Every structure is written in C-alpha cells, then in structure tokens.
N, CA, C and O atoms as a Tripos MOL2 file, in Angstrom:
@<TRIPOS>MOLECULE
protein
  248   247    62     0     0
PROTEIN
NO_CHARGES

@<TRIPOS>ATOM
      1 N         170.0580  137.9250   54.0230 N.3       1 MET1
      2 CA        169.8350  136.8470   53.0370 C.3       1 MET1
      3 C         171.0320  136.4020   52.2690 C.2       1 MET1
      4 O         171.1780  135.3050   51.7290 O.2       1 MET1
      5 N         172.0040  137.5590   52.2960 N.am      2 LYS2
      6 CA        173.3590  137.4670   51.5360 C.3       2 LYS2
      7 C         174.2310  136.1390   52.0650 C.2       2 LYS2
      8 O         174.7730  135.2790   51.3700 O.2       2 LYS2
      9 N         174.1860  136.2600   53.6140 N.am      3 SER3
     10 CA        175.1140  134.9010   54.3130 C.3       3 SER3
     11 C         174.5430  133.6780   53.9590 C.2       3 SER3
     12 O         175.1840  132.6770   53.6410 O.2       3 SER3
     13 N         173.0660  133.7910   54.0310 N.am      4 VAL4
     14 CA        172.4750  132.3820   53.8460 C.3       4 VAL4
     15 C         172.9140  131.7350   52.4380 C.2       4 VAL4
     16 O         173.2440  130.5570   52.3040 O.2       4 VAL4
     17 N         172.8610  132.7320   51.3740 N.am      5 SER5
     18 CA        173.2300  132.2570   50.0020 C.3       5 SER5
     19 C         174.6340  131.8020   50.0320 C.2       5 SER5
     20 O         174.9450  130.7270   49.5180 O.2       5 SER5
     21 N         175.7130  132.7590   50.7540 N.am      6 THR6
     22 CA        176.9930  132.2780   51.0030 C.3       6 THR6
     23 C         177.1110  130.7460   51.3810 C.2       6 THR6
     24 O         177.5310  129.8330   50.6690 O.2       6 THR6
     25 N         176.6470  130.6930   52.6510 N.am      7 ILE7
     26 CA        176.7140  129.6490   53.2990 C.3       7 ILE7
     27 C         176.1410  128.2830   52.4390 C.2       7 ILE7
     28 O         176.6990  127.2160   52.6900 O.2       7 ILE7
     29 N         175.1790  128.2960   51.5620 N.am      8 LEU8
     30 CA        174.5810  127.4730   50.8530 C.3       8 LEU8
     31 C         175.7240  127.0410   49.5410 C.2       8 LEU8
     32 O         176.0990  125.9240   49.1860 O.2       8 LEU8
     33 N         176.0600  128.3120   49.0490 N.am      9 PHE9
     34 CA        177.0140  128.2010   47.9290 C.3       9 PHE9
     35 C         178.1980  127.2540   48.3870 C.2       9 PHE9
     36 O         178.6630  126.3800   47.6540 O.2       9 PHE9
     37 N         178.6480  127.5190   49.6960 N.am     10 LEU10
     38 CA        179.7410  126.7430   50.2920 C.3      10 LEU10
     39 C         179.4240  125.2630   50.4810 C.2      10 LEU10
     40 O         180.1240  124.3270   50.0940 O.2      10 LEU10
     41 N         178.3750  125.1990   51.0690 N.am     11 LEU11
     42 CA        177.7200  123.8230   51.0650 C.3      11 LEU11
     43 C         177.6830  122.8540   50.1280 C.2      11 LEU11
     44 O         177.9280  121.6490   50.1980 O.2      11 LEU11
     45 N         177.2950  123.6480   49.1150 N.am     12 SER12
     46 CA        177.1520  122.9430   47.6000 C.3      12 SER12
     47 C         178.4570  122.5390   46.9250 C.2      12 SER12
     48 O         178.6040  121.4920   46.2960 O.2      12 SER12
     49 N         179.6190  123.6970   47.1640 N.am     13 VAL13
     50 CA        180.5490  123.1850   46.4760 C.3      13 VAL13
     51 C         181.4300  122.2830   47.5170 C.2      13 VAL13
     52 O         182.3480  121.6280   47.0230 O.2      13 VAL13
     53 N         181.2320  122.2150   48.7850 N.am     14 LEU14
     54 CA        181.7840  121.0280   49.4290 C.3      14 LEU14
     55 C         181.2220  119.5670   48.8640 C.2      14 LEU14
     56 O         181.9660  118.6130   48.6390 O.2      14 LEU14
     57 N         179.8970  119.5570   48.6900 N.am     15 LEU15
     58 CA        179.1180  118.2900   48.2580 C.3      15 LEU15
     59 C         179.7640  117.9040   46.8900 C.2      15 LEU15
     60 O         180.0900  116.7580   46.5780 O.2      15 LEU15
     61 N         179.9090  119.0650   46.0890 N.am     16 ILE16
     62 CA        180.1700  118.3690   44.8390 C.3      16 ILE16
     63 C         181.7930  118.1500   44.7630 C.2      16 ILE16
     64 O         182.2850  117.6620   43.7450 O.2      16 ILE16
     65 N         182.4740  118.4710   45.7030 N.am     17 VAL17
     66 CA        183.9400  118.3320   45.6600 C.3      17 VAL17
     67 C         183.8940  116.8140   46.2050 C.2      17 VAL17
     68 O         184.6990  115.9980   45.7540 O.2      17 VAL17
     69 N         182.9070  116.4290   47.2170 N.am     18 GLY18
     70 CA        182.7320  115.0760   47.9490 C.3      18 GLY18
     71 C         182.4470  114.1270   46.9860 C.2      18 GLY18
     72 O         182.9620  113.0130   47.0780 O.2      18 GLY18
     73 N         181.5380  114.4650   45.8750 N.am     19 ALA19
     74 CA        181.1520  113.7530   44.8540 C.3      19 ALA19
     75 C         182.2170  113.2930   43.8780 C.2      19 ALA19
     76 O         182.4210  112.1140   43.5910 O.2      19 ALA19
     77 N         182.9230  114.4080   43.3630 N.am     20 ILE20
     78 CA        184.1950  114.2400   42.5070 C.3      20 ILE20
     79 C         185.1190  113.2940   43.2180 C.2      20 ILE20
     80 O         185.7340  112.4410   42.5780 O.2      20 ILE20
     81 N         185.2550  113.4330   44.7090 N.am     21 TRP21
     82 CA        186.2560  112.7020   45.4160 C.3      21 TRP21
     83 C         185.8250  110.9010   45.2790 C.2      21 TRP21
     84 O         186.6290  110.0000   45.0400 O.2      21 TRP21
     85 N         184.4740  110.7680   45.4890 N.am     22 ASN22
     86 CA        183.9470  109.5140   45.4940 C.3      22 ASN22
     87 C         184.3330  108.7550   44.2780 C.2      22 ASN22
     88 O         184.9460  107.6950   44.1510 O.2      22 ASN22
     89 N         183.7670  109.6470   43.3430 N.am     23 THR23
     90 CA        183.8460  109.5110   41.7190 C.3      23 THR23
     91 C         185.3720  108.7370   41.5470 C.2      23 THR23
     92 O         185.5200  107.5650   41.2010 O.2      23 THR23
     93 N         186.4350  109.6870   41.8720 N.am     24 LEU24
     94 CA        187.8880  109.3110   41.6830 C.3      24 LEU24
     95 C         188.1710  108.0630   42.4460 C.2      24 LEU24
     96 O         189.0880  107.3260   42.0830 O.2      24 LEU24
     97 N         187.3620  107.7590   43.5840 N.am     25 ALA25
     98 CA        187.6890  106.7080   44.4170 C.3      25 ALA25
     99 C         187.5000  105.1910   43.7050 C.2      25 ALA25
    100 O         188.1890  104.1960   43.9310 O.2      25 ALA25
    101 N         186.4080  105.3060   42.8140 N.am     26 LEU26
    102 CA        186.0440  104.3070   42.0020 C.3      26 LEU26
    103 C         187.2230  103.7500   41.0280 C.2      26 LEU26
    104 O         187.2480  102.5870   40.6250 O.2      26 LEU26
    105 N         188.1030  104.6410   40.7360 N.am     27 LYS27
    106 CA        189.1280  104.0760   39.6180 C.3      27 LYS27
    107 C         190.3950  103.8070   40.4230 C.2      27 LYS27
    108 O         191.3940  103.4330   39.8080 O.2      27 LYS27
    109 N         190.4430  103.9790   41.8480 N.am     28 ARG28
    110 CA        191.5890  103.3190   42.5350 C.3      28 ARG28
    111 C         191.3090  102.0250   43.0030 C.2      28 ARG28
    112 O         190.2380  101.7350   43.5370 O.2      28 ARG28
    113 N         192.4080  101.0880   42.7880 N.am     29 PRO29
    114 CA        192.4260   99.6480   42.9520 C.3      29 PRO29
    115 C         192.3830   99.5480   44.5190 C.2      29 PRO29
    116 O         192.8650  100.4210   45.2410 O.2      29 PRO29
    117 N         191.7950   98.4680   44.9640 N.am     30 GLY30
    118 CA        191.7670   98.1570   46.3090 C.3      30 GLY30
    119 C         191.2760   99.2490   47.5500 C.2      30 GLY30
    120 O         191.6850   99.3010   48.7090 O.2      30 GLY30
    121 N         190.2520  100.0910   46.8680 N.am     31 PHE31
    122 CA        189.5910  100.5880   47.9260 C.3      31 PHE31
    123 C         188.4200  100.0240   48.5600 C.2      31 PHE31
    124 O         187.5090   99.4470   47.9680 O.2      31 PHE31
    125 N         188.5090  100.2380   49.8540 N.am     32 TYR32
    126 CA        187.5610   99.5340   50.4470 C.3      32 TYR32
    127 C         186.1390   99.5580   50.1440 C.2      32 TYR32
    128 O         185.6790   98.4920   49.7340 O.2      32 TYR32
    129 N         185.3920  100.4810   50.2510 N.am     33 PRO33
    130 CA        183.9920  100.6960   50.1620 C.3      33 PRO33
    131 C         183.6420   99.9890   48.7550 C.2      33 PRO33
    132 O         184.3760  100.3640   47.8400 O.2      33 PRO33
    133 N         182.8510   99.2230   48.4750 N.am     34 PRO34
    134 CA        182.3930   98.6290   47.3830 C.3      34 PRO34
    135 C         182.0330   99.5580   46.1510 C.2      34 PRO34
    136 O         181.3770  100.5400   46.4970 O.2      34 PRO34
    137 N         182.2660   99.4930   44.9920 N.am     35 LYS35
    138 CA        181.9930  100.3160   43.9350 C.3      35 LYS35
    139 C         180.3160  100.8420   43.8560 C.2      35 LYS35
    140 O         179.9200  101.9500   43.4950 O.2      35 LYS35
    141 N         179.5430   99.7360   44.2910 N.am     36 GLN36
    142 CA        178.1460  100.3500   44.4190 C.3      36 GLN36
    143 C         177.9260  101.1280   45.3660 C.2      36 GLN36
    144 O         176.9290  101.8220   45.1670 O.2      36 GLN36
    145 N         178.6320  101.3760   46.6790 N.am     37 VAL37
    146 CA        178.4780  102.1250   47.6980 C.3      37 VAL37
    147 C         179.0690  103.3050   47.2220 C.2      37 VAL37
    148 O         178.4410  104.3510   47.3890 O.2      37 VAL37
    149 N         180.1750  103.3370   46.6520 N.am     38 LEU38
    150 CA        180.8200  104.6100   46.0630 C.3      38 LEU38
    151 C         179.7830  105.1780   44.9490 C.2      38 LEU38
    152 O         179.5070  106.3750   44.8650 O.2      38 LEU38
    153 N         179.3130  104.3020   44.2140 N.am     39 LYS39
    154 CA        178.3220  105.1390   43.2430 C.3      39 LYS39
    155 C         177.1750  105.6370   43.7790 C.2      39 LYS39
    156 O         176.6260  106.5740   43.1980 O.2      39 LYS39
    157 N         176.6710  105.1520   44.8580 N.am     40 LYS40
    158 CA        175.2390  105.7710   45.4260 C.3      40 LYS40
    159 C         175.9200  106.7360   46.2160 C.2      40 LYS40
    160 O         175.3090  107.7630   45.9220 O.2      40 LYS40
    161 N         176.8530  107.0750   47.0820 N.am     41 ARG41
    162 CA        177.4230  108.1200   47.9330 C.3      41 ARG41
    163 C         177.6940  109.1710   46.9210 C.2      41 ARG41
    164 O         177.3640  110.2990   47.2860 O.2      41 ARG41
    165 N         178.3370  109.0510   45.4560 N.am     42 ALA42
    166 CA        178.6990  110.0930   44.6320 C.3      42 ALA42
    167 C         177.6120  110.6400   44.1380 C.2      42 ALA42
    168 O         177.7460  111.8340   43.8670 O.2      42 ALA42
    169 N         176.3700  110.0860   43.8850 N.am     43 SER43
    170 CA        175.4320  110.4050   43.1880 C.3      43 SER43
    171 C         174.5710  111.1510   44.1190 C.2      43 SER43
    172 O         173.9960  112.1340   43.6500 O.2      43 SER43
    173 N         174.3620  110.8270   45.4810 N.am     44 ALA44
    174 CA        173.7250  111.5530   46.6290 C.3      44 ALA44
    175 C         174.3550  112.8200   46.7850 C.2      44 ALA44
    176 O         173.6720  113.8360   46.6570 O.2      44 ALA44
    177 N         175.5750  112.8920   47.0470 N.am     45 LEU45
    178 CA        176.6440  114.0250   47.1000 C.3      45 LEU45
    179 C         176.2340  115.1390   45.7880 C.2      45 LEU45
    180 O         175.9160  116.3120   45.9790 O.2      45 LEU45
    181 N         176.3020  114.6440   44.7870 N.am     46 ALA46
    182 CA        176.1690  115.4370   43.7550 C.3      46 ALA46
    183 C         174.7580  115.9840   43.4620 C.2      46 ALA46
    184 O         174.6360  117.0820   42.9200 O.2      46 ALA46
    185 N         173.6800  115.2320   43.8140 N.am     47 GLY47
    186 CA        172.3260  115.7110   43.9710 C.3      47 GLY47
    187 C         171.9430  116.6510   44.7880 C.2      47 GLY47
    188 O         171.1080  117.5140   44.5150 O.2      47 GLY47
    189 N         172.7350  116.4900   46.1830 N.am     48 GLY48
    190 CA        172.3240  117.3640   47.0150 C.3      48 GLY48
    191 C         173.0350  118.8060   46.7950 C.2      48 GLY48
    192 O         172.4790  119.8820   47.0160 O.2      48 GLY48
    193 N         174.3130  118.6470   46.3380 N.am     49 GLY49
    194 CA        175.0080  119.8700   45.9020 C.3      49 GLY49
    195 C         174.2740  120.3780   44.8210 C.2      49 GLY49
    196 O         174.2060  121.6010   44.9480 O.2      49 GLY49
    197 N         173.7350  120.0140   43.8860 N.am     50 GLY50
    198 CA        173.0640  120.7460   42.7640 C.3      50 GLY50
    199 C         172.0230  121.3310   43.3550 C.2      50 GLY50
    200 O         171.8400  122.5140   43.0680 O.2      50 GLY50
    201 N         171.0850  120.6740   44.3180 N.am     51 ILE51
    202 CA        169.7800  121.3040   44.9760 C.3      51 ILE51
    203 C         170.1360  122.4650   45.3950 C.2      51 ILE51
    204 O         169.5460  123.4780   45.0220 O.2      51 ILE51
    205 N         171.4660  122.4990   46.4860 N.am     52 LEU52
    206 CA        171.7320  123.2690   47.2480 C.3      52 LEU52
    207 C         172.3340  124.4740   46.2820 C.2      52 LEU52
    208 O         172.2740  125.6440   46.6600 O.2      52 LEU52
    209 N         172.8840  124.1280   45.0830 N.am     53 LEU53
    210 CA        173.2690  125.3980   44.3100 C.3      53 LEU53
    211 C         172.2230  126.0140   43.8190 C.2      53 LEU53
    212 O         172.1350  127.2410   43.7820 O.2      53 LEU53
    213 N         171.3080  125.1890   43.3840 N.am     54 LEU54
    214 CA        170.0290  126.0220   42.6030 C.3      54 LEU54
    215 C         169.3890  127.0230   43.6530 C.2      54 LEU54
    216 O         169.2050  128.2050   43.3610 O.2      54 LEU54
    217 N         169.0500  126.4740   44.9290 N.am     55 VAL55
    218 CA        168.4940  127.3110   46.0250 C.3      55 VAL55
    219 C         169.2640  128.4370   46.4420 C.2      55 VAL55
    220 O         168.6810  129.4630   46.7920 O.2      55 VAL55
    221 N         170.6970  128.3500   46.4470 N.am     56 ALA56
    222 CA        171.6100  129.6270   46.4800 C.3      56 ALA56
    223 C         171.3400  130.5650   45.5320 C.2      56 ALA56
    224 O         171.0660  131.7350   45.8000 O.2      56 ALA56
    225 N         171.4110  130.0680   44.3390 N.am     57 ILE57
    226 CA        171.1560  131.0190   43.1910 C.3      57 ILE57
    227 C         169.8910  131.8940   43.2290 C.2      57 ILE57
    228 O         169.8360  133.1060   43.0210 O.2      57 ILE57
    229 N         168.7930  130.9790   43.5610 N.am     58 ILE58
    230 CA        167.3290  131.4020   43.8070 C.3      58 ILE58
    231 C         167.5930  132.5270   44.7520 C.2      58 ILE58
    232 O         167.3460  133.7040   44.4930 O.2      58 ILE58
    233 N         168.0560  132.1340   45.7460 N.am     59 LEU59
    234 CA        168.0830  133.0910   47.0510 C.3      59 LEU59
    235 C         169.0190  134.3670   46.6460 C.2      59 LEU59
    236 O         168.7290  135.5180   46.9750 O.2      59 LEU59
    237 N         170.1200  134.0330   45.9280 N.am     60 SER60
    238 CA        170.9600  135.3010   45.8410 C.3      60 SER60
    239 C         170.1230  136.1880   44.4850 C.2      60 SER60
    240 O         170.3730  137.3880   44.3740 O.2      60 SER60
    241 N         169.4730  135.7500   43.8290 N.am     61 SER61
    242 CA        168.9210  136.8140   42.9520 C.3      61 SER61
    243 C         168.1810  137.5590   43.6700 C.2      61 SER61
    244 O         168.1800  138.6880   43.1790 O.2      61 SER61
    245 N         167.3670  137.4830   44.8500 N.am     62 PHE62
    246 CA        166.7220  138.4320   45.4140 C.3      62 PHE62
    247 C         167.1550  139.1830   46.3980 C.2      62 PHE62
    248 O         166.4380  140.0700   46.8600 O.2      62 PHE62
@<TRIPOS>BOND
     1     1     2 1
     2     2     3 1
     3     3     4 2
     4     3     5 am
     5     5     6 1
     6     6     7 1
     7     7     8 2
     8     7     9 am
     9     9    10 1
    10    10    11 1
    11    11    12 2
    12    11    13 am
    13    13    14 1
    14    14    15 1
    15    15    16 2
    16    15    17 am
    17    17    18 1
    18    18    19 1
    19    19    20 2
    20    19    21 am
    21    21    22 1
    22    22    23 1
    23    23    24 2
    24    23    25 am
    25    25    26 1
    26    26    27 1
    27    27    28 2
    28    27    29 am
    29    29    30 1
    30    30    31 1
    31    31    32 2
    32    31    33 am
    33    33    34 1
    34    34    35 1
    35    35    36 2
    36    35    37 am
    37    37    38 1
    38    38    39 1
    39    39    40 2
    40    39    41 am
    41    41    42 1
    42    42    43 1
    43    43    44 2
    44    43    45 am
    45    45    46 1
    46    46    47 1
    47    47    48 2
    48    47    49 am
    49    49    50 1
    50    50    51 1
    51    51    52 2
    52    51    53 am
    53    53    54 1
    54    54    55 1
    55    55    56 2
    56    55    57 am
    57    57    58 1
    58    58    59 1
    59    59    60 2
    60    59    61 am
    61    61    62 1
    62    62    63 1
    63    63    64 2
    64    63    65 am
    65    65    66 1
    66    66    67 1
    67    67    68 2
    68    67    69 am
    69    69    70 1
    70    70    71 1
    71    71    72 2
    72    71    73 am
    73    73    74 1
    74    74    75 1
    75    75    76 2
    76    75    77 am
    77    77    78 1
    78    78    79 1
    79    79    80 2
    80    79    81 am
    81    81    82 1
    82    82    83 1
    83    83    84 2
    84    83    85 am
    85    85    86 1
    86    86    87 1
    87    87    88 2
    88    87    89 am
    89    89    90 1
    90    90    91 1
    91    91    92 2
    92    91    93 am
    93    93    94 1
    94    94    95 1
    95    95    96 2
    96    95    97 am
    97    97    98 1
    98    98    99 1
    99    99   100 2
   100    99   101 am
   101   101   102 1
   102   102   103 1
   103   103   104 2
   104   103   105 am
   105   105   106 1
   106   106   107 1
   107   107   108 2
   108   107   109 am
   109   109   110 1
   110   110   111 1
   111   111   112 2
   112   111   113 am
   113   113   114 1
   114   114   115 1
   115   115   116 2
   116   115   117 am
   117   117   118 1
   118   118   119 1
   119   119   120 2
   120   119   121 am
   121   121   122 1
   122   122   123 1
   123   123   124 2
   124   123   125 am
   125   125   126 1
   126   126   127 1
   127   127   128 2
   128   127   129 am
   129   129   130 1
   130   130   131 1
   131   131   132 2
   132   131   133 am
   133   133   134 1
   134   134   135 1
   135   135   136 2
   136   135   137 am
   137   137   138 1
   138   138   139 1
   139   139   140 2
   140   139   141 am
   141   141   142 1
   142   142   143 1
   143   143   144 2
   144   143   145 am
   145   145   146 1
   146   146   147 1
   147   147   148 2
   148   147   149 am
   149   149   150 1
   150   150   151 1
   151   151   152 2
   152   151   153 am
   153   153   154 1
   154   154   155 1
   155   155   156 2
   156   155   157 am
   157   157   158 1
   158   158   159 1
   159   159   160 2
   160   159   161 am
   161   161   162 1
   162   162   163 1
   163   163   164 2
   164   163   165 am
   165   165   166 1
   166   166   167 1
   167   167   168 2
   168   167   169 am
   169   169   170 1
   170   170   171 1
   171   171   172 2
   172   171   173 am
   173   173   174 1
   174   174   175 1
   175   175   176 2
   176   175   177 am
   177   177   178 1
   178   178   179 1
   179   179   180 2
   180   179   181 am
   181   181   182 1
   182   182   183 1
   183   183   184 2
   184   183   185 am
   185   185   186 1
   186   186   187 1
   187   187   188 2
   188   187   189 am
   189   189   190 1
   190   190   191 1
   191   191   192 2
   192   191   193 am
   193   193   194 1
   194   194   195 1
   195   195   196 2
   196   195   197 am
   197   197   198 1
   198   198   199 1
   199   199   200 2
   200   199   201 am
   201   201   202 1
   202   202   203 1
   203   203   204 2
   204   203   205 am
   205   205   206 1
   206   206   207 1
   207   207   208 2
   208   207   209 am
   209   209   210 1
   210   210   211 1
   211   211   212 2
   212   211   213 am
   213   213   214 1
   214   214   215 1
   215   215   216 2
   216   215   217 am
   217   217   218 1
   218   218   219 1
   219   219   220 2
   220   219   221 am
   221   221   222 1
   222   222   223 1
   223   223   224 2
   224   223   225 am
   225   225   226 1
   226   226   227 1
   227   227   228 2
   228   227   229 am
   229   229   230 1
   230   230   231 1
   231   231   232 2
   232   231   233 am
   233   233   234 1
   234   234   235 1
   235   235   236 2
   236   235   237 am
   237   237   238 1
   238   238   239 1
   239   239   240 2
   240   239   241 am
   241   241   242 1
   242   242   243 1
   243   243   244 2
   244   243   245 am
   245   245   246 1
   246   246   247 1
   247   247   248 2
@<TRIPOS>SUBSTRUCTURE
     1 MET1         2 RESIDUE 1 A MET
     2 LYS2         6 RESIDUE 1 A LYS
     3 SER3        10 RESIDUE 1 A SER
     4 VAL4        14 RESIDUE 1 A VAL
     5 SER5        18 RESIDUE 1 A SER
     6 THR6        22 RESIDUE 1 A THR
     7 ILE7        26 RESIDUE 1 A ILE
     8 LEU8        30 RESIDUE 1 A LEU
     9 PHE9        34 RESIDUE 1 A PHE
    10 LEU10       38 RESIDUE 1 A LEU
    11 LEU11       42 RESIDUE 1 A LEU
    12 SER12       46 RESIDUE 1 A SER
    13 VAL13       50 RESIDUE 1 A VAL
    14 LEU14       54 RESIDUE 1 A LEU
    15 LEU15       58 RESIDUE 1 A LEU
    16 ILE16       62 RESIDUE 1 A ILE
    17 VAL17       66 RESIDUE 1 A VAL
    18 GLY18       70 RESIDUE 1 A GLY
    19 ALA19       74 RESIDUE 1 A ALA
    20 ILE20       78 RESIDUE 1 A ILE
    21 TRP21       82 RESIDUE 1 A TRP
    22 ASN22       86 RESIDUE 1 A ASN
    23 THR23       90 RESIDUE 1 A THR
    24 LEU24       94 RESIDUE 1 A LEU
    25 ALA25       98 RESIDUE 1 A ALA
    26 LEU26      102 RESIDUE 1 A LEU
    27 LYS27      106 RESIDUE 1 A LYS
    28 ARG28      110 RESIDUE 1 A ARG
    29 PRO29      114 RESIDUE 1 A PRO
    30 GLY30      118 RESIDUE 1 A GLY
    31 PHE31      122 RESIDUE 1 A PHE
    32 TYR32      126 RESIDUE 1 A TYR
    33 PRO33      130 RESIDUE 1 A PRO
    34 PRO34      134 RESIDUE 1 A PRO
    35 LYS35      138 RESIDUE 1 A LYS
    36 GLN36      142 RESIDUE 1 A GLN
    37 VAL37      146 RESIDUE 1 A VAL
    38 LEU38      150 RESIDUE 1 A LEU
    39 LYS39      154 RESIDUE 1 A LYS
    40 LYS40      158 RESIDUE 1 A LYS
    41 ARG41      162 RESIDUE 1 A ARG
    42 ALA42      166 RESIDUE 1 A ALA
    43 SER43      170 RESIDUE 1 A SER
    44 ALA44      174 RESIDUE 1 A ALA
    45 LEU45      178 RESIDUE 1 A LEU
    46 ALA46      182 RESIDUE 1 A ALA
    47 GLY47      186 RESIDUE 1 A GLY
    48 GLY48      190 RESIDUE 1 A GLY
    49 GLY49      194 RESIDUE 1 A GLY
    50 GLY50      198 RESIDUE 1 A GLY
    51 ILE51      202 RESIDUE 1 A ILE
    52 LEU52      206 RESIDUE 1 A LEU
    53 LEU53      210 RESIDUE 1 A LEU
    54 LEU54      214 RESIDUE 1 A LEU
    55 VAL55      218 RESIDUE 1 A VAL
    56 ALA56      222 RESIDUE 1 A ALA
    57 ILE57      226 RESIDUE 1 A ILE
    58 ILE58      230 RESIDUE 1 A ILE
    59 LEU59      234 RESIDUE 1 A LEU
    60 SER60      238 RESIDUE 1 A SER
    61 SER61      242 RESIDUE 1 A SER
    62 PHE62      246 RESIDUE 1 A PHE
C-alpha cells in the first residue's frame, strides 16, 4: 500500500507542476495554444492533481 500511495503522490506532484507550467504559459506573449485552451488544461491538471493528492493522503493513513 505504501508504494501505491508513493506513486499517487508523485503523479499528483507532476500534475500540479503541469498546472503551474500552463498557468505561467498564459503570461508569455506569443505562446501558441489559445489562452482558453491553456486555462482549461491548467484547471484539469490541477483538479486531477488535487484528487490524486487526496486519494494518496487517504491511502497513506491506513
């Protein structure tokens, strides 16, 4: 169970870092994907990272 929670923690960190990367890409001028696409992608990555983080915390408590 410890390895599963560790993997989930790592995945949640990767998703949250991806969300931060996409949020910072909104500030860069001339970045290709439209801002609406970047906002949707960042919110999806942050939501997935948050959910995985909660699941990992719950699994690590057992």
